[in-house]
CHARMM internal coordinates of N, CA and C (Angstrom, degrees):
IC EDIT
DIST 1 N 1 CA 1.4417
DIST 1 CA 1 C 1.5520
ANGL 1 N 1 CA 1 C 108.92
DIST 1 C 2 N 1.3309
ANGL 1 CA 1 C 2 N 116.75
DIHE 1 N 1 CA 1 C 2 N 131.37
DIST 2 N 2 CA 1.5145
ANGL 1 C 2 N 2 CA 120.75
DIHE 1 CA 1 C 2 N 2 CA 179.67
DIST 2 CA 2 C 1.5331
ANGL 2 N 2 CA 2 C 109.40
DIHE 1 C 2 N 2 CA 2 C -64.92
DIST 2 C 3 N 1.3790
ANGL 2 CA 2 C 3 N 108.76
DIHE 2 N 2 CA 2 C 3 N 141.86
DIST 3 N 3 CA 1.5546
ANGL 2 C 3 N 3 CA 118.87
DIHE 2 CA 2 C 3 N 3 CA -177.54
DIST 3 CA 3 C 1.4524
ANGL 3 N 3 CA 3 C 115.10
DIHE 2 C 3 N 3 CA 3 C -101.64
DIST 3 C 4 N 1.3683
ANGL 3 CA 3 C 4 N 119.31
DIHE 3 N 3 CA 3 C 4 N -26.66
DIST 4 N 4 CA 1.4355
ANGL 3 C 4 N 4 CA 124.27
DIHE 3 CA 3 C 4 N 4 CA -175.48
DIST 4 CA 4 C 1.5312
ANGL 4 N 4 CA 4 C 110.05
DIHE 3 C 4 N 4 CA 4 C -110.23
DIST 4 C 5 N 1.2892
ANGL 4 CA 4 C 5 N 115.52
DIHE 4 N 4 CA 4 C 5 N 165.62
DIST 5 N 5 CA 1.4939
ANGL 4 C 5 N 5 CA 118.95
DIHE 4 CA 4 C 5 N 5 CA 172.37
DIST 5 CA 5 C 1.4975
ANGL 5 N 5 CA 5 C 111.89
DIHE 4 C 5 N 5 CA 5 C -63.34
DIST 5 C 6 N 1.3399
ANGL 5 CA 5 C 6 N 116.28
DIHE 5 N 5 CA 5 C 6 N -41.28
DIST 6 N 6 CA 1.4791
ANGL 5 C 6 N 6 CA 119.82
DIHE 5 CA 5 C 6 N 6 CA 178.27
DIST 6 CA 6 C 1.4619
ANGL 6 N 6 CA 6 C 112.04
DIHE 5 C 6 N 6 CA 6 C -62.38
DIST 6 C 7 N 1.3270
ANGL 6 CA 6 C 7 N 119.78
DIHE 6 N 6 CA 6 C 7 N -41.23
DIST 7 N 7 CA 1.4383
ANGL 6 C 7 N 7 CA 123.26
DIHE 6 CA 6 C 7 N 7 CA 178.92
DIST 7 CA 7 C 1.6054
ANGL 7 N 7 CA 7 C 109.88
DIHE 6 C 7 N 7 CA 7 C -64.53
DIST 7 C 8 N 1.3167
ANGL 7 CA 7 C 8 N 114.19
DIHE 7 N 7 CA 7 C 8 N -42.10
DIST 8 N 8 CA 1.4559
ANGL 7 C 8 N 8 CA 118.44
DIHE 7 CA 7 C 8 N 8 CA 178.64
DIST 8 CA 8 C 1.5203
ANGL 8 N 8 CA 8 C 109.94
DIHE 7 C 8 N 8 CA 8 C -62.65
DIST 8 C 9 N 1.2622
ANGL 8 CA 8 C 9 N 116.32
DIHE 8 N 8 CA 8 C 9 N -43.40
DIST 9 N 9 CA 1.5084
ANGL 8 C 9 N 9 CA 121.38
DIHE 8 CA 8 C 9 N 9 CA 179.30
DIST 9 CA 9 C 1.4978
ANGL 9 N 9 CA 9 C 109.56
DIHE 8 C 9 N 9 CA 9 C -59.72
DIST 9 C 10 N 1.3750
ANGL 9 CA 9 C 10 N 114.33
DIHE 9 N 9 CA 9 C 10 N -53.18
DIST 10 N 10 CA 1.4611
ANGL 9 C 10 N 10 CA 120.07
DIHE 9 CA 9 C 10 N 10 CA -174.92
DIST 10 CA 10 C 1.4941
ANGL 10 N 10 CA 10 C 113.74
DIHE 9 C 10 N 10 CA 10 C -66.40
DIST 10 C 11 N 1.2957
ANGL 10 CA 10 C 11 N 116.27
DIHE 10 N 10 CA 10 C 11 N -42.85
DIST 11 N 11 CA 1.5089
ANGL 10 C 11 N 11 CA 119.67
DIHE 10 CA 10 C 11 N 11 CA -176.04
DIST 11 CA 11 C 1.5650
ANGL 11 N 11 CA 11 C 113.27
DIHE 10 C 11 N 11 CA 11 C -86.38
DIST 11 C 12 N 1.3535
ANGL 11 CA 11 C 12 N 119.17
DIHE 11 N 11 CA 11 C 12 N -23.08
DIST 12 N 12 CA 1.4325
ANGL 11 C 12 N 12 CA 116.64
DIHE 11 CA 11 C 12 N 12 CA -173.49
DIST 12 CA 12 C 1.5419
ANGL 12 N 12 CA 12 C 112.61
DIHE 11 C 12 N 12 CA 12 C -124.23
DIST 12 C 13 N 1.3094
ANGL 12 CA 12 C 13 N 117.26
DIHE 12 N 12 CA 12 C 13 N -52.59
DIST 13 N 13 CA 1.4383
ANGL 12 C 13 N 13 CA 122.61
DIHE 12 CA 12 C 13 N 13 CA -172.75
DIST 13 CA 13 C 1.5066
ANGL 13 N 13 CA 13 C 110.94
DIHE 12 C 13 N 13 CA 13 C -70.45
DIST 13 C 14 N 1.3197
ANGL 13 CA 13 C 14 N 119.27
DIHE 13 N 13 CA 13 C 14 N -47.67
DIST 14 N 14 CA 1.4477
ANGL 13 C 14 N 14 CA 120.73
DIHE 13 CA 13 C 14 N 14 CA -173.49
DIST 14 CA 14 C 1.6021
ANGL 14 N 14 CA 14 C 111.29
DIHE 13 C 14 N 14 CA 14 C -67.08
DIST 14 C 15 N 1.2906
ANGL 14 CA 14 C 15 N 116.43
DIHE 14 N 14 CA 14 C 15 N -13.65
DIST 15 N 15 CA 1.4847
ANGL 14 C 15 N 15 CA 120.21
DIHE 14 CA 14 C 15 N 15 CA 179.64
DIST 15 CA 15 C 1.4990
ANGL 15 N 15 CA 15 C 111.34
DIHE 14 C 15 N 15 CA 15 C -88.26
DIST 15 C 16 N 1.3348
ANGL 15 CA 15 C 16 N 116.06
DIHE 15 N 15 CA 15 C 16 N -11.34
DIST 16 N 16 CA 1.4850
ANGL 15 C 16 N 16 CA 120.05
DIHE 15 CA 15 C 16 N 16 CA -179.47
DIST 16 CA 16 C 1.5444
ANGL 16 N 16 CA 16 C 108.61
DIHE 15 C 16 N 16 CA 16 C -76.37
DIST 16 C 17 N 1.3355
ANGL 16 CA 16 C 17 N 118.84
DIHE 16 N 16 CA 16 C 17 N 152.43
DIST 17 N 17 CA 1.4752
ANGL 16 C 17 N 17 CA 121.76
DIHE 16 CA 16 C 17 N 17 CA 172.27
DIST 17 CA 17 C 1.4992
ANGL 17 N 17 CA 17 C 109.60
DIHE 16 C 17 N 17 CA 17 C -65.85
DIST 17 C 18 N 1.3695
ANGL 17 CA 17 C 18 N 117.29
DIHE 17 N 17 CA 17 C 18 N 152.79
DIST 18 N 18 CA 1.3951
ANGL 17 C 18 N 18 CA 121.63
DIHE 17 CA 17 C 18 N 18 CA -176.34
DIST 18 CA 18 C 1.5423
ANGL 18 N 18 CA 18 C 118.73
DIHE 17 C 18 N 18 CA 18 C -50.37
DIST 18 C 19 N 1.3579
ANGL 18 CA 18 C 19 N 114.85
DIHE 18 N 18 CA 18 C 19 N -36.37
DIST 19 N 19 CA 1.4568
ANGL 18 C 19 N 19 CA 119.23
DIHE 18 CA 18 C 19 N 19 CA 178.63
DIST 19 CA 19 C 1.5040
ANGL 19 N 19 CA 19 C 113.82
DIHE 18 C 19 N 19 CA 19 C -67.76
DIST 19 C 20 N 1.3364
ANGL 19 CA 19 C 20 N 116.05
DIHE 19 N 19 CA 19 C 20 N -33.91
DIST 20 N 20 CA 1.4102
ANGL 19 C 20 N 20 CA 120.87
DIHE 19 CA 19 C 20 N 20 CA 175.64
DIST 20 CA 20 C 1.5705
ANGL 20 N 20 CA 20 C 112.43
DIHE 19 C 20 N 20 CA 20 C -71.18
DIST 20 C 21 N 1.2839
ANGL 20 CA 20 C 21 N 114.39
DIHE 20 N 20 CA 20 C 21 N -35.43
DIST 21 N 21 CA 1.4824
ANGL 20 C 21 N 21 CA 119.36
DIHE 20 CA 20 C 21 N 21 CA 178.72
DIST 21 CA 21 C 1.5324
ANGL 21 N 21 CA 21 C 109.04
DIHE 20 C 21 N 21 CA 21 C -66.69
DIST 21 C 22 N 1.3638
ANGL 21 CA 21 C 22 N 116.20
DIHE 21 N 21 CA 21 C 22 N -40.54
DIST 22 N 22 CA 1.4947
ANGL 21 C 22 N 22 CA 123.83
DIHE 21 CA 21 C 22 N 22 CA 177.18
DIST 22 CA 22 C 1.5337
ANGL 22 N 22 CA 22 C 107.63
DIHE 21 C 22 N 22 CA 22 C -61.00
DIST 22 C 23 N 1.3796
ANGL 22 CA 22 C 23 N 116.33
DIHE 22 N 22 CA 22 C 23 N -45.15
DIST 23 N 23 CA 1.4950
ANGL 22 C 23 N 23 CA 117.11
DIHE 22 CA 22 C 23 N 23 CA 178.80
DIST 23 CA 23 C 1.4974
ANGL 23 N 23 CA 23 C 114.59
DIHE 22 C 23 N 23 CA 23 C -60.97
DIST 23 C 24 N 1.3783
ANGL 23 CA 23 C 24 N 113.05
DIHE 23 N 23 CA 23 C 24 N -38.64
DIST 24 N 24 CA 1.3982
ANGL 23 C 24 N 24 CA 120.17
DIHE 23 CA 23 C 24 N 24 CA -179.07
DIST 24 CA 24 C 1.5548
ANGL 24 N 24 CA 24 C 111.24
DIHE 23 C 24 N 24 CA 24 C -66.44
DIST 24 C 25 N 1.3275
ANGL 24 CA 24 C 25 N 112.10
DIHE 24 N 24 CA 24 C 25 N -40.22
DIST 25 N 25 CA 1.5129
ANGL 24 C 25 N 25 CA 117.64
DIHE 24 CA 24 C 25 N 25 CA 177.90
DIST 25 CA 25 C 1.5100
ANGL 25 N 25 CA 25 C 113.40
DIHE 24 C 25 N 25 CA 25 C -63.03
DIST 25 C 26 N 1.4359
ANGL 25 CA 25 C 26 N 112.97
DIHE 25 N 25 CA 25 C 26 N -40.51
DIST 26 N 26 CA 1.3752
ANGL 25 C 26 N 26 CA 118.50
DIHE 25 CA 25 C 26 N 26 CA 176.87
DIST 26 CA 26 C 1.4455
ANGL 26 N 26 CA 26 C 113.48
DIHE 25 C 26 N 26 CA 26 C -62.21
DIST 26 C 27 N 1.4019
ANGL 26 CA 26 C 27 N 116.61
DIHE 26 N 26 CA 26 C 27 N -42.97
DIST 27 N 27 CA 1.4720
ANGL 26 C 27 N 27 CA 121.76
DIHE 26 CA 26 C 27 N 27 CA 178.28
DIST 27 CA 27 C 1.4750
ANGL 27 N 27 CA 27 C 112.97
DIHE 26 C 27 N 27 CA 27 C -59.31
DIST 27 C 28 N 1.3723
ANGL 27 CA 27 C 28 N 117.22
DIHE 27 N 27 CA 27 C 28 N -43.05
DIST 28 N 28 CA 1.3887
ANGL 27 C 28 N 28 CA 124.15
DIHE 27 CA 27 C 28 N 28 CA 179.69
DIST 28 CA 28 C 1.5344
ANGL 28 N 28 CA 28 C 110.56
DIHE 27 C 28 N 28 CA 28 C -64.29
DIST 28 C 29 N 1.3689
ANGL 28 CA 28 C 29 N 118.56
DIHE 28 N 28 CA 28 C 29 N -49.96
DIST 29 N 29 CA 1.4255
ANGL 28 C 29 N 29 CA 120.26
DIHE 28 CA 28 C 29 N 29 CA 178.31
DIST 29 CA 29 C 1.5170
ANGL 29 N 29 CA 29 C 114.21
DIHE 28 C 29 N 29 CA 29 C -60.17
DIST 29 C 30 N 1.3272
ANGL 29 CA 29 C 30 N 114.04
DIHE 29 N 29 CA 29 C 30 N -42.54
DIST 30 N 30 CA 1.5239
ANGL 29 C 30 N 30 CA 119.24
DIHE 29 CA 29 C 30 N 30 CA -179.06
DIST 30 CA 30 C 1.4977
ANGL 30 N 30 CA 30 C 108.62
DIHE 29 C 30 N 30 CA 30 C -63.92
DIST 30 C 31 N 1.3634
ANGL 30 CA 30 C 31 N 118.00
DIHE 30 N 30 CA 30 C 31 N -39.44
DIST 31 N 31 CA 1.4145
ANGL 30 C 31 N 31 CA 121.37
DIHE 30 CA 30 C 31 N 31 CA 177.82
DIST 31 CA 31 C 1.5123
ANGL 31 N 31 CA 31 C 115.63
DIHE 30 C 31 N 31 CA 31 C -61.66
DIST 31 C 32 N 1.3499
ANGL 31 CA 31 C 32 N 113.05
DIHE 31 N 31 CA 31 C 32 N -37.46
DIST 32 N 32 CA 1.5397
ANGL 31 C 32 N 32 CA 117.42
DIHE 31 CA 31 C 32 N 32 CA 176.18
DIST 32 CA 32 C 1.5373
ANGL 32 N 32 CA 32 C 110.52
DIHE 31 C 32 N 32 CA 32 C -69.92
DIST 32 C 33 N 1.3498
ANGL 32 CA 32 C 33 N 117.38
DIHE 32 N 32 CA 32 C 33 N -37.83
DIST 33 N 33 CA 1.4039
ANGL 32 C 33 N 33 CA 118.60
DIHE 32 CA 32 C 33 N 33 CA 178.14
DIST 33 CA 33 C 1.5584
ANGL 33 N 33 CA 33 C 111.45
DIHE 32 C 33 N 33 CA 33 C -63.37
DIST 33 C 34 N 1.2937
ANGL 33 CA 33 C 34 N 113.23
DIHE 33 N 33 CA 33 C 34 N -43.95
DIST 34 N 34 CA 1.4936
ANGL 33 C 34 N 34 CA 116.98
DIHE 33 CA 33 C 34 N 34 CA 178.77
DIST 34 CA 34 C 1.5296
ANGL 34 N 34 CA 34 C 115.45
DIHE 33 C 34 N 34 CA 34 C -63.34
DIST 34 C 35 N 1.3516
ANGL 34 CA 34 C 35 N 114.96
DIHE 34 N 34 CA 34 C 35 N -31.39
DIST 35 N 35 CA 1.4523
ANGL 34 C 35 N 35 CA 117.89
DIHE 34 CA 34 C 35 N 35 CA 177.08
DIST 35 CA 35 C 1.4788
ANGL 35 N 35 CA 35 C 110.45
DIHE 34 C 35 N 35 CA 35 C -77.72
DIST 35 C 36 N 1.3684
ANGL 35 CA 35 C 36 N 117.49
DIHE 35 N 35 CA 35 C 36 N -12.46
DIST 36 N 36 CA 1.5186
ANGL 35 C 36 N 36 CA 120.55
DIHE 35 CA 35 C 36 N 36 CA -172.94
DIST 36 CA 36 C 1.4477
ANGL 36 N 36 CA 36 C 111.76
DIHE 35 C 36 N 36 CA 36 C 52.15
DIST 36 C 37 N 1.3584
ANGL 36 CA 36 C 37 N 115.41
DIHE 36 N 36 CA 36 C 37 N 44.64
DIST 37 N 37 CA 1.4337
ANGL 36 C 37 N 37 CA 121.53
DIHE 36 CA 36 C 37 N 37 CA 178.26
DIST 37 CA 37 C 1.5096
ANGL 37 N 37 CA 37 C 109.94
DIHE 36 C 37 N 37 CA 37 C -85.82
DIST 37 C 38 N 1.3156
ANGL 37 CA 37 C 38 N 115.90
DIHE 37 N 37 CA 37 C 38 N 131.74
DIST 38 N 38 CA 1.4709
ANGL 37 C 38 N 38 CA 119.79
DIHE 37 CA 37 C 38 N 38 CA 179.37
DIST 38 CA 38 C 1.5961
ANGL 38 N 38 CA 38 C 106.80
DIHE 37 C 38 N 38 CA 38 C -88.26
DIST 38 C 39 N 1.2795
ANGL 38 CA 38 C 39 N 113.67
DIHE 38 N 38 CA 38 C 39 N 112.55
DIST 39 N 39 CA 1.4247
ANGL 38 C 39 N 39 CA 116.79
DIHE 38 CA 38 C 39 N 39 CA 179.89
DIST 39 CA 39 C 1.5620
ANGL 39 N 39 CA 39 C 115.67
DIHE 38 C 39 N 39 CA 39 C -107.95
DIST 39 C 40 N 1.3893
ANGL 39 CA 39 C 40 N 108.93
DIHE 39 N 39 CA 39 C 40 N -15.64
DIST 40 N 40 CA 1.4244
ANGL 39 C 40 N 40 CA 114.54
DIHE 39 CA 39 C 40 N 40 CA -176.20
DIST 40 CA 40 C 1.5585
ANGL 40 N 40 CA 40 C 106.74
DIHE 39 C 40 N 40 CA 40 C -113.71
DIST 40 C 41 N 1.2165
ANGL 40 CA 40 C 41 N 117.86
DIHE 40 N 40 CA 40 C 41 N 132.70
DIST 41 N 41 CA 1.4144
ANGL 40 C 41 N 41 CA 125.23
DIHE 40 CA 40 C 41 N 41 CA 174.78
DIST 41 CA 41 C 1.4917
ANGL 41 N 41 CA 41 C 110.16
DIHE 40 C 41 N 41 CA 41 C -70.19
DIST 41 C 42 N 1.3242
ANGL 41 CA 41 C 42 N 119.87
DIHE 41 N 41 CA 41 C 42 N 111.27
DIST 42 N 42 CA 1.4502
ANGL 41 C 42 N 42 CA 119.78
DIHE 41 CA 41 C 42 N 42 CA -177.11
DIST 42 CA 42 C 1.5656
ANGL 42 N 42 CA 42 C 113.87
DIHE 41 C 42 N 42 CA 42 C -101.66
DIST 42 C 43 N 1.2567
ANGL 42 CA 42 C 43 N 113.86
DIHE 42 N 42 CA 42 C 43 N 19.35
DIST 43 N 43 CA 1.4639
ANGL 42 C 43 N 43 CA 120.42
DIHE 42 CA 42 C 43 N 43 CA -179.43
DIST 43 CA 43 C 1.5429
ANGL 43 N 43 CA 43 C 107.27
DIHE 42 C 43 N 43 CA 43 C -67.20
DIST 43 C 44 N 1.3496
ANGL 43 CA 43 C 44 N 117.30
DIHE 43 N 43 CA 43 C 44 N 154.96
DIST 44 N 44 CA 1.4489
ANGL 43 C 44 N 44 CA 121.43
DIHE 43 CA 43 C 44 N 44 CA 178.42
DIST 44 CA 44 C 1.5010
ANGL 44 N 44 CA 44 C 113.83
DIHE 43 C 44 N 44 CA 44 C -89.63
DIST 44 C 45 N 1.3703
ANGL 44 CA 44 C 45 N 116.30
DIHE 44 N 44 CA 44 C 45 N 9.13
DIST 45 N 45 CA 1.4620
ANGL 44 C 45 N 45 CA 120.79
DIHE 44 CA 44 C 45 N 45 CA -178.55
DIST 45 CA 45 C 1.5344
ANGL 45 N 45 CA 45 C 109.98
DIHE 44 C 45 N 45 CA 45 C -96.63
DIST 45 C 46 N 1.2920
ANGL 45 CA 45 C 46 N 115.74
DIHE 45 N 45 CA 45 C 46 N 127.31
DIST 46 N 46 CA 1.4492
ANGL 45 C 46 N 46 CA 122.97
DIHE 45 CA 45 C 46 N 46 CA 174.16
DIST 46 CA 46 C 1.5401
ANGL 46 N 46 CA 46 C 110.24
DIHE 45 C 46 N 46 CA 46 C -98.58
DIST 46 C 47 N 1.2219
ANGL 46 CA 46 C 47 N 118.23
DIHE 46 N 46 CA 46 C 47 N 121.68
DIST 47 N 47 CA 1.4975
ANGL 46 C 47 N 47 CA 122.86
DIHE 46 CA 46 C 47 N 47 CA 179.52
DIST 47 CA 47 C 1.4797
ANGL 47 N 47 CA 47 C 106.10
DIHE 46 C 47 N 47 CA 47 C -77.92
DIST 47 C 48 N 1.3188
ANGL 47 CA 47 C 48 N 117.99
DIHE 47 N 47 CA 47 C 48 N 162.93
DIST 48 N 48 CA 1.5520
ANGL 47 C 48 N 48 CA 124.43
DIHE 47 CA 47 C 48 N 48 CA 171.65
DIST 48 CA 48 C 1.4734
ANGL 48 N 48 CA 48 C 108.14
DIHE 47 C 48 N 48 CA 48 C -52.43
DIST 48 C 49 N 1.3542
ANGL 48 CA 48 C 49 N 117.86
DIHE 48 N 48 CA 48 C 49 N -46.19
DIST 49 N 49 CA 1.4303
ANGL 48 C 49 N 49 CA 119.33
DIHE 48 CA 48 C 49 N 49 CA -179.45
DIST 49 CA 49 C 1.5399
ANGL 49 N 49 CA 49 C 114.65
DIHE 48 C 49 N 49 CA 49 C -62.14
DIST 49 C 50 N 1.3205
ANGL 49 CA 49 C 50 N 116.27
DIHE 49 N 49 CA 49 C 50 N -40.55
DIST 50 N 50 CA 1.4609
ANGL 49 C 50 N 50 CA 121.62
DIHE 49 CA 49 C 50 N 50 CA 173.17
DIST 50 CA 50 C 1.5128
ANGL 50 N 50 CA 50 C 111.16
DIHE 49 C 50 N 50 CA 50 C -54.24
DIST 50 C 51 N 1.2925
ANGL 50 CA 50 C 51 N 116.77
DIHE 50 N 50 CA 50 C 51 N -48.59
DIST 51 N 51 CA 1.4526
ANGL 50 C 51 N 51 CA 120.96
DIHE 50 CA 50 C 51 N 51 CA -179.13
DIST 51 CA 51 C 1.5150
ANGL 51 N 51 CA 51 C 112.41
DIHE 50 C 51 N 51 CA 51 C -64.41
DIST 51 C 52 N 1.3015
ANGL 51 CA 51 C 52 N 116.35
DIHE 51 N 51 CA 51 C 52 N -41.04
DIST 52 N 52 CA 1.4610
ANGL 51 C 52 N 52 CA 121.65
DIHE 51 CA 51 C 52 N 52 CA 179.56
DIST 52 CA 52 C 1.5674
ANGL 52 N 52 CA 52 C 108.36
DIHE 51 C 52 N 52 CA 52 C -64.37
DIST 52 C 53 N 1.3103
ANGL 52 CA 52 C 53 N 116.89
DIHE 52 N 52 CA 52 C 53 N -42.33
DIST 53 N 53 CA 1.4775
ANGL 52 C 53 N 53 CA 123.30
DIHE 52 CA 52 C 53 N 53 CA -179.23
DIST 53 CA 53 C 1.5918
ANGL 53 N 53 CA 53 C 109.33
DIHE 52 C 53 N 53 CA 53 C -61.90
DIST 53 C 54 N 1.3290
ANGL 53 CA 53 C 54 N 113.57
DIHE 53 N 53 CA 53 C 54 N -43.76
DIST 54 N 54 CA 1.4314
ANGL 53 C 54 N 54 CA 119.39
DIHE 53 CA 53 C 54 N 54 CA 179.47
DIST 54 CA 54 C 1.5306
ANGL 54 N 54 CA 54 C 110.24
DIHE 53 C 54 N 54 CA 54 C -65.18
DIST 54 C 55 N 1.2298
ANGL 54 CA 54 C 55 N 120.38
DIHE 54 N 54 CA 54 C 55 N -45.01
DIST 55 N 55 CA 1.4780
ANGL 54 C 55 N 55 CA 124.35
DIHE 54 CA 54 C 55 N 55 CA 179.55
DIST 55 CA 55 C 1.5294
ANGL 55 N 55 CA 55 C 107.92
DIHE 54 C 55 N 55 CA 55 C -61.44
DIST 55 C 56 N 1.3052
ANGL 55 CA 55 C 56 N 118.28
DIHE 55 N 55 CA 55 C 56 N -48.58
DIST 56 N 56 CA 1.4768
ANGL 55 C 56 N 56 CA 122.68
DIHE 55 CA 55 C 56 N 56 CA -179.95
DIST 56 CA 56 C 1.5240
ANGL 56 N 56 CA 56 C 109.71
DIHE 55 C 56 N 56 CA 56 C -56.52
DIST 56 C 57 N 1.3085
ANGL 56 CA 56 C 57 N 115.10
DIHE 56 N 56 CA 56 C 57 N -47.47
DIST 57 N 57 CA 1.5016
ANGL 56 C 57 N 57 CA 119.81
DIHE 56 CA 56 C 57 N 57 CA -179.87
DIST 57 CA 57 C 1.4872
ANGL 57 N 57 CA 57 C 111.18
DIHE 56 C 57 N 57 CA 57 C -63.99
DIST 57 C 58 N 1.3275
ANGL 57 CA 57 C 58 N 119.72
DIHE 57 N 57 CA 57 C 58 N -41.05
DIST 58 N 58 CA 1.4379
ANGL 57 C 58 N 58 CA 125.16
DIHE 57 CA 57 C 58 N 58 CA -177.49
DIST 58 CA 58 C 1.5718
ANGL 58 N 58 CA 58 C 108.61
DIHE 57 C 58 N 58 CA 58 C -64.64
DIST 58 C 59 N 1.2747
ANGL 58 CA 58 C 59 N 112.85
DIHE 58 N 58 CA 58 C 59 N -45.70
DIST 59 N 59 CA 1.5580
ANGL 58 C 59 N 59 CA 116.25
DIHE 58 CA 58 C 59 N 59 CA -177.48
DIST 59 CA 59 C 1.5143
ANGL 59 N 59 CA 59 C 109.22
DIHE 58 C 59 N 59 CA 59 C -65.76
DIST 59 C 60 N 1.3425
ANGL 59 CA 59 C 60 N 117.57
DIHE 59 N 59 CA 59 C 60 N -39.80
DIST 60 N 60 CA 1.4835
ANGL 59 C 60 N 60 CA 122.13
DIHE 59 CA 59 C 60 N 60 CA -179.91
DIST 60 CA 60 C 1.4712
ANGL 60 N 60 CA 60 C 110.52
DIHE 59 C 60 N 60 CA 60 C -65.96
DIST 60 C 61 N 1.3649
ANGL 60 CA 60 C 61 N 116.85
DIHE 60 N 60 CA 60 C 61 N -41.16
DIST 61 N 61 CA 1.4593
ANGL 60 C 61 N 61 CA 119.45
DIHE 60 CA 60 C 61 N 61 CA -178.40
DIST 61 CA 61 C 1.4773
ANGL 61 N 61 CA 61 C 107.94
DIHE 60 C 61 N 61 CA 61 C -67.25
DIST 61 C 62 N 1.3308
ANGL 61 CA 61 C 62 N 118.76
DIHE 61 N 61 CA 61 C 62 N -44.76
DIST 62 N 62 CA 1.5099
ANGL 61 C 62 N 62 CA 120.64
DIHE 61 CA 61 C 62 N 62 CA 178.97
DIST 62 CA 62 C 1.5104
ANGL 62 N 62 CA 62 C 110.66
DIHE 61 C 62 N 62 CA 62 C -59.61
DIST 62 C 63 N 1.3622
ANGL 62 CA 62 C 63 N 116.36
DIHE 62 N 62 CA 62 C 63 N -42.26
DIST 63 N 63 CA 1.4705
ANGL 62 C 63 N 63 CA 117.34
DIHE 62 CA 62 C 63 N 63 CA -177.79
DIST 63 CA 63 C 1.5635
ANGL 63 N 63 CA 63 C 110.13
DIHE 62 C 63 N 63 CA 63 C -65.32
DIST 63 C 64 N 1.3408
ANGL 63 CA 63 C 64 N 115.33
DIHE 63 N 63 CA 63 C 64 N -37.66
DIST 64 N 64 CA 1.5468
ANGL 63 C 64 N 64 CA 116.53
DIHE 63 CA 63 C 64 N 64 CA 179.25
DIST 64 CA 64 C 1.5107
ANGL 64 N 64 CA 64 C 111.27
DIHE 63 C 64 N 64 CA 64 C -72.45
DIST 64 C 65 N 1.3425
ANGL 64 CA 64 C 65 N 116.74
DIHE 64 N 64 CA 64 C 65 N -34.46
DIST 65 N 65 CA 1.4752
ANGL 64 C 65 N 65 CA 121.03
DIHE 64 CA 64 C 65 N 65 CA -174.11
DIST 65 CA 65 C 1.4947
ANGL 65 N 65 CA 65 C 111.43
DIHE 64 C 65 N 65 CA 65 C -77.99
DIST 65 C 66 N 1.3776
ANGL 65 CA 65 C 66 N 117.95
DIHE 65 N 65 CA 65 C 66 N -26.47
DIST 66 N 66 CA 1.4392
ANGL 65 C 66 N 66 CA 120.82
DIHE 65 CA 65 C 66 N 66 CA -176.54
DIST 66 CA 66 C 1.5955
ANGL 66 N 66 CA 66 C 107.51
DIHE 65 C 66 N 66 CA 66 C -132.68
DIST 66 C 67 N 1.2956
ANGL 66 CA 66 C 67 N 116.90
DIHE 66 N 66 CA 66 C 67 N 69.54
DIST 67 N 67 CA 1.5004
ANGL 66 C 67 N 67 CA 118.00
DIHE 66 CA 66 C 67 N 67 CA -176.95
DIST 67 CA 67 C 1.4883
ANGL 67 N 67 CA 67 C 110.82
DIHE 66 C 67 N 67 CA 67 C -67.31
DIST 67 C 68 N 1.2988
ANGL 67 CA 67 C 68 N 118.38
DIHE 67 N 67 CA 67 C 68 N -24.88
DIST 68 N 68 CA 1.5470
ANGL 67 C 68 N 68 CA 118.65
DIHE 67 CA 67 C 68 N 68 CA -174.12
DIST 68 CA 68 C 1.5991
ANGL 68 N 68 CA 68 C 104.95
DIHE 67 C 68 N 68 CA 68 C -71.73
DIST 68 C 69 N 1.2665
ANGL 68 CA 68 C 69 N 117.94
DIHE 68 N 68 CA 68 C 69 N -32.29
DIST 69 N 69 CA 1.4878
ANGL 68 C 69 N 69 CA 119.58
DIHE 68 CA 68 C 69 N 69 CA 178.91
DIST 69 CA 69 C 1.5398
ANGL 69 N 69 CA 69 C 111.66
DIHE 68 C 69 N 69 CA 69 C -68.39
DIST 69 C 70 N 1.3244
ANGL 69 CA 69 C 70 N 117.27
DIHE 69 N 69 CA 69 C 70 N -30.02
DIST 70 N 70 CA 1.4417
ANGL 69 C 70 N 70 CA 119.72
DIHE 69 CA 69 C 70 N 70 CA 177.86
DIST 70 CA 70 C 1.5196
ANGL 70 N 70 CA 70 C 111.51
DIHE 69 C 70 N 70 CA 70 C -65.64
DIST 70 C 71 N 1.3517
ANGL 70 CA 70 C 71 N 116.69
DIHE 70 N 70 CA 70 C 71 N -40.09
DIST 71 N 71 CA 1.4603
ANGL 70 C 71 N 71 CA 124.86
DIHE 70 CA 70 C 71 N 71 CA -179.77
DIST 71 CA 71 C 1.4873
ANGL 71 N 71 CA 71 C 109.36
DIHE 70 C 71 N 71 CA 71 C -61.13
DIST 71 C 72 N 1.3601
ANGL 71 CA 71 C 72 N 116.32
DIHE 71 N 71 CA 71 C 72 N -41.77
DIST 72 N 72 CA 1.5255
ANGL 71 C 72 N 72 CA 122.34
DIHE 71 CA 71 C 72 N 72 CA -175.80
DIST 72 CA 72 C 1.5813
ANGL 72 N 72 CA 72 C 106.42
DIHE 71 C 72 N 72 CA 72 C -67.15
DIST 72 C 73 N 1.3084
ANGL 72 CA 72 C 73 N 117.48
DIHE 72 N 72 CA 72 C 73 N -41.45
DIST 73 N 73 CA 1.4440
ANGL 72 C 73 N 73 CA 122.16
DIHE 72 CA 72 C 73 N 73 CA -173.86
DIST 73 CA 73 C 1.5445
ANGL 73 N 73 CA 73 C 111.27
DIHE 72 C 73 N 73 CA 73 C -67.74
DIST 73 C 74 N 1.2924
ANGL 73 CA 73 C 74 N 115.92
DIHE 73 N 73 CA 73 C 74 N -23.56
DIST 74 N 74 CA 1.4884
ANGL 73 C 74 N 74 CA 119.17
DIHE 73 CA 73 C 74 N 74 CA -177.24
DIST 74 CA 74 C 1.4113
ANGL 74 N 74 CA 74 C 111.42
DIHE 73 C 74 N 74 CA 74 C -82.41
END
COOR INIT
IC SEED 1 N 1 CA 1 C
IC BUILD
């Protein structure tokens, strides 16, 4: 029997057809809503790490969206 979430996903969930995986995702999300579990930090404070993560994501997104500009810069 799988012991970690990654093992469960690899051995069980990834073998399911897409529609069944969507049903499972819906069940999981609905279960979280019913539990009224706070999973997202809704504070207005951005940590230094949050800002670094956002900048890294933004740069990567721009590089992927405009690959021709990357070639010019090199």
